[in-house]
C-alpha positions, -999 to +999 in steps of 0.1 A: -574+126-189-552+130-158-513+132-158-495+118-130-465+138-120-433+135-101-437+168-079-440+167-043-476+173-028-483+194+004-475+172+031-458+145+010-424+129+022-410+126-011-417+122-052-443+095-058-421+071-078-389+077-062-363+077-050-374+085-018-353+101+009-338+086+037-356+082+070-324+087+090-289+104+088-271+070+088-292+057+057-289+086+041-252+087+039-247+045+039-281+032+028-265-001+017-272-024-017-308-024-008-310-060-021-291-095-011-260-103-025-260-118-059-250-155-064-218-144-079-211-123-052-212-150-024-194-178-044-165-153-053-164-139-016-161-177-003-137-190-031-113-159-026-115-170+012-104-205+003-080-192-021-063-171+005-063-197+030-047-223+009-022-198-006-009-172+018+023-182+032+025-162+065+061-166+074+077-153+043+070-136+007+060-155-021+038-163-049+007-171-028+003-133-020-001-124-056-025-155-061-045-141-030-046-105-043-060-117-076-084-138-063-096-108-039-097-085-068-119-109-087-141-113-060-147-075-055-154-072-094-182-097-088-194-078-058-207-050-080-246-047-077-261-057-110-291-032-113-326-048-122-358-029-136-379-015-110-415-023-109-422+016-113-394+034-130-382+062-110-387+099-126-353+109-112-324+091-122-295+087-098-261+097-109-239+072-119-205+064-105-178+086-125-148+072-105-146+035-119-115+041-138-099+054-105-112+025-086-095+002-110-062+020-109-059+017-073-071-018-074-042-025-099-018-006-075-029-031-045-024-061-067+010-047-079+020-040-042+012-074-030+031-089-063+062-075-048+065-107-024+067-129-056+099-108-068+118-095-036+126-114-006+131-085+018+106-086+044+107-051+056+100-039+022+070-061+018+056-054+052+059-018+038+041-025+006+015-045+025+006-016+046+007+009+015-019-016+000-042-013+026-043+027+015-049+019-019-077-006-012-093+023+009-089+043-022-102+018-045-134+014-023-139+052-014-159+075-033-145+106-016-116+129-024-105+142+010-081+126+034-110+124+059-133+107+038-106+080+029-095+075+066-133+070+071-129+039+050-107+023+077-132+029+107-160+016+087-143-019+080-156-033+111-192-020+104-191-031+068-179-066+079-210-071+102-236-057+076-215-074+049-222-107+065-259-102+067-258-091+034-239-126+021-263-144+041-294-132+029-277-136-006-269-172+004-306-179+015-316-169-019-294-193-034-307-220-014-341-211-021-334-221-057-330-258-042-366-266-054-354-265-088-328-291-080-296-267-082-280-278-052-284-315-060-267-308-097-241-286-080-231-315-056-233-338-084-208-318-105-184-315-075-184-352-068-177-363-106-150-336-108-133-348-076-137-385-088-121-376-122-092-357-105-084-386-082-085-413-108-064-397-133-042-378-110-033-411-092-027-425-129-004-396-137+015-398-104+022-436-107+034-430-144+061-403-140+083-393-111+089-360-120+049-353-119+049-370-088+073-350-072+053-315-083+023-331-070+039-338-036+050-305-032+018-289-042-002-312-016+004-296+020+014-316+049-019-317+072-004-312+104-017-291+135+003-261+124-011-260+088-048-264+098-043-236+122-027-218+092-059-223+074-084-213+101-064-181+110-063-167+074-097-176+067-109-160+099-088-126+087-095-127+051-132-138+052-144-108+073-119-084+053-134-095+019-169-093+031-164-058+042-144-048+011-172-064-011-202-046+008-181-012+004-175-019-032-212-027-040-225+002-018-200+029-008-210+054+016-217+089+007-187+110+020-211+140+026-196+172+043-163+147+047-153+153+012-157+191+015-119+205+011-127+239+025-137+244+062-152+274+084-131+305+071-113+327+096-102+362+094-074+373+072-054+384+101-059+355+119-042+332+097-018+358+078-001+370+111+008+333+126+020+323+091+038+355+083+059+350+117+067+314+104+079+324+072+102+350+086+114+324+110+119+298+084+138+326+063+159+335+093+170+299+099+178+293+063+197+325+060+218+319+093+225+281+086+233+286+052+269+275+051+261+248+075+231+234+057+252+229+026+287+230+041+294+192+033+328+176+035+344+214+034+324+225+065+334+192+085+369+196+074+372+231+085+353+227+120+374+218+150+360+183+165+331+178+139+326+145+124+306+134+094+283+116+117+276+145+136+273+168+108+246+146+092+228+136+125+229+172+139+194+185+132+185+159+104+157+141+123+143+177+134+146+189+097+123+159+089+100+168+115+098+202+104+091+191+068+061+170+079+047+196+104+049+222+074+028+200+053+001+197+079+002+236+086+000+239+045-032+219+045-049+235+074-043+269+059-056+259+025-087+248+044-094+275+069-082+306+052-105+328+030-101+330-006-130+351-019-115+384-024-085+390-047-065+405-020-073+372-001-059+350-031-028+370-036-019+370+002-026+331+004-004+328-027+026+345-013+027+332+021+022+296+012+045+301-018+071+314+004+068+290+032+068+262+008+097+270-012+117+274+021+107+243+032+119+228+000+154+243+006+151+225+044+144+193+025+173+196+002+195+203+031+185+170+049+192+152+015+227+168+014+234+158+048+225+122+044+243+120+010+276+131+028+270+106+055+261+079+030+294+088+010+315+084+043+299+055+061+282+036+035+243+030+026+219+013+047+181+005+048+174+032+071+194+058+053+180+048+019+144+047+032+147+083+050+162+097+017+132+083-002+107+099+021+124+133+019+122+130-016+084+124-017+082+154+007+099+176-016+074+162-047+045+169-023+056+207-018+063+211-055+025+198-059+013+225-031+032+252-053+016+242-087-018+240-066-014+277-054-016+288-089-055+284-089-059+278-052-080+249-055-065+213-054-093+187-046-067+164-067-038+168-044-044+143-016-051+114-040-023+124-064+002+129-035-006+092-026-002+080-059+031+095-063+040+079-028+028+044-042+047+049-075+078+058-055+076+029-033+070+007-065+101+022-081+123+015-049+109-021-052+121-023-089+154-008-080+160-036-054+170-016-020+188-044-005+207-053-038+217-012-039+229-014-004+251-043-011+263-028-044+272+003-025+295-018-001+312-039-026+324-006-046+336+009-010+355-024-006+370-017-040+381+015-028+390+012+008+395-026+013+371-028+043+335-041+043+309-045+070+306-082+064+282-085+098+257-058+080+258-079+046+252-112+060+220-097+078+206-086+042+178-106+024+185-130-007+178-098-030+214-089-022+228-120-034+236-108-073+256-077-059+276-098-033+283-124-058+303-096-075+326-090-047+362-094-056+373-116-026+361-151-031+364-160+008+344-133+018+319-137-011+314-174-005+307-168+032+285-142+025+262-159+004+262-192+026+251-170+056+224-155+035+215-189+024+213-200+060+184-178+067+162-191+037+134-215+041+126-244+019+099-229-006+069-248-019+046-232-048+030-209-020+064-194-011+081-194-043+100-160-048+123-152-079+149-135-055+154-164-032+155-188-062+185-166-077+201-166-044+199-207-043+216-208-078+245-183-068+250-201-034+252-234-053+278-217-079+300-203-051+301-226-020+321-218+008+353-240+013+352-239+052+323-232+074+346-226+103+365-199+086+333-183+076+319-185+111+351-168+124+350-142+098+316-133+109+322-134+146+354-112+140+334-085+123 
């Protein structure tokens, strides 16, 4: 009796029963699903593309973005490859993907970011959330941990769209191959019966109730050239993106060496001397500029010819650039500095800890300068956004100090990005345009001065704060100015902030439009 083993014989390429090694490096790192797309994947991707074409309002924020996000998330869940028993079971089992929980968390973050358009009307805020959603989507699809493996997902999207198109086409061909059993005929009959029932009963309901007729009319888009162009454009963009995402979800590429958090090491003096000199430079700057960095109002008052604007702007952007460059330097040192010996680890902790701590002082200085400037001249979008970025920089530096305890921080890139996503969602919940308007309203109560032109340029998110202005004429004119820039919404573009603003505008109408025009022109 002979026993068949899975050992590699002399001259044999791989194990007898598999899994077999890839023939070329490309297949080794990204072999693909290995089988055509499942029927559920084909139907899910096509359905999500159609839903996106019918739902996305390109010219505004609205409910349609959330509906599209949910449809896309459902399509990606359906794109998961269902394993089938092999003809010859493999003697060596492949390790299962252990990052499923993290993938779903990043996917939920993507949906939450796109849901911002349902509750906030500020276009700049939604664009920022939309760009961040591409990063969270890449994290949901990537199996790597390093920034390089995450950025690789962006570069692989065009390739994944092409390979995914072939993958879906093969799945659709298999689906058509089942036509011999009469499945396509039954599907067509089901669709025909469904459409007939909806048309007949829908027509009866429309003729029976005027309210339902109005809802029905608002739900059905006008079939004009722009609507058709929008459908085609959204489908042309969404279809390949969903195809690429589904393909990457079903067969994510192996990050390989890109996921290594450590690179080729350099000598101790090669990194310690430059970083030590940089630490001394930072320490000298903080020591010399200590009075200027945190001088605040007292420094401005006691310095001849210095204004609050000059104090805040002098060096502010340079300090922000220093913070960002320092994070890059810290990342480079953590990658290339040796850490095998005890002396290397102690030196690394001391130098990086000192550099991160001094950079935290600079971050605090930049925030202090912006706070003084804001208290004097009021809050704006740019000032608020820059302050939030500085706070995130400071949080990342604190993470760097924590990571220095064990000198290993494979978790740092994803945690830092997650903190940024949470900060953005928190800023969205705080309603930045509403905070800006509320700050200006409070300043009006103290100084009786208000920047009407700037407030009129804010989004409908600012309407509740403006409604609290203790000046009926300015309040009503500002609400009317915000209302003039709001488009009419259907179900795709429904937005909670715009609906609230419409209610306030109806409650506080201006007495004279001419007075409002003069007021806005005067200011």
